[in-house]
C-alpha positions in Angstrom: 333.8 105.1 183.2 333.2 101.5 184.3 331.2 102.8 187.3 329.1 105.0 185.0 328.2 102.1 182.8 327.3 99.9 185.7 325.2 102.6 187.3 323.5 103.3 184.0 322.7 99.6 183.4 321.3 99.3 187.0 319.1 102.3 186.4 317.8 100.8 183.2 317.2 97.4 184.7 315.5 98.8 187.8 313.0 100.9 185.8 312.3 97.9 183.5 311.7 95.6 186.5 309.4 98.0 188.3 307.6 98.9 185.1 306.9 95.3 184.1 304.1 94.7 186.7 301.9 97.7 185.6 298.7 96.4 184.2 297.4 99.8 183.3 298.5 103.2 182.0 297.2 106.5 183.5 296.1 108.6 180.4 294.6 111.5 182.2 295.3 112.7 185.8 292.5 115.3 185.6 294.0 117.8 188.0 293.2 115.7 191.1 295.1 116.9 194.1 297.0 113.7 194.8 297.2 111.1 192.0 299.1 108.7 194.3 295.9 108.0 196.2 294.4 106.8 192.9 297.5 104.8 192.1 297.3 103.0 195.4 293.6 102.1 195.0 294.1 101.1 191.3 296.9 98.8 192.2 294.9 97.1 195.0 291.9 96.5 192.8 291.4 93.4 190.6 290.6 94.6 187.1 290.5 91.2 185.3 286.8 91.2 184.8 287.0 94.6 183.0 289.8 93.5 180.6 289.4 92.5 177.0 291.4 89.7 175.4 293.0 91.6 172.6 292.3 95.3 173.1 292.9 97.9 175.8 289.9 99.3 177.8 289.6 102.8 179.1 288.2 103.2 182.7 286.9 106.6 183.6 286.7 107.9 187.2 284.0 110.5 188.3 286.7 113.2 188.9 288.1 112.7 185.4 291.0 110.4 186.0 291.3 107.9 183.1 293.3 104.7 183.0 293.8 102.3 180.1 293.8 98.7 181.1 296.3 96.5 179.2 294.7 93.7 177.2 294.9 90.2 178.5 297.3 89.3 175.7 299.6 92.2 176.6 299.6 91.0 180.3 300.4 87.5 179.3 303.3 88.7 177.1 304.7 90.7 180.0 304.3 87.7 182.4 301.8 89.5 184.6 299.4 87.2 186.4 295.8 87.3 185.1 292.7 85.2 185.6 291.7 84.5 182.0 288.3 83.1 182.9 287.2 86.6 184.0 288.4 88.4 180.8 285.9 89.6 178.2 286.2 88.4 174.7 285.0 91.7 173.2 284.2 95.2 174.2 280.9 95.6 176.1 278.1 96.8 173.9 275.8 99.7 174.8 275.9 103.4 175.3 276.2 103.5 179.0 279.6 102.7 180.6 280.1 102.6 184.3 281.8 105.4 186.1 284.3 104.6 188.8 284.5 106.5 192.1 287.4 106.6 194.6 285.6 106.2 198.0 286.9 108.0 201.1 288.2 104.7 202.5 290.5 104.2 199.4 288.3 101.6 197.6 287.0 102.0 194.1 283.3 101.7 193.5 281.7 101.0 190.2 278.6 103.2 189.5 275.9 102.7 186.9 273.3 105.1 185.6 270.1 103.9 184.1 267.5 105.8 182.2 263.9 104.6 182.6 261.8 104.3 179.5 258.7 106.5 179.4 255.4 104.7 179.2 
């Protein structure tokens, strides 16, 4: 019984320790073939300039994968390192949000679409 309790507590603490450094949540895997490729790229990227002080932000990839970035306040509470000078104070205004693409080399590229006004 004692071994079971020790094993269970180790399991709980290890999942807590490994879960603490996540600065995002995957909310939609969008039927991509291998989500681990996205996870690797997401974890390598610095998302601080896309974060908002007190609310989460959804990032959408071209193939439909969606992640939710933790707010700067949540990261601070969890003890996750963040550059607060890059964080946005409020959600970006405007209709057009960038789309993110996972490049063949494993890097994430931010794409913008612009509509020209007719004269």
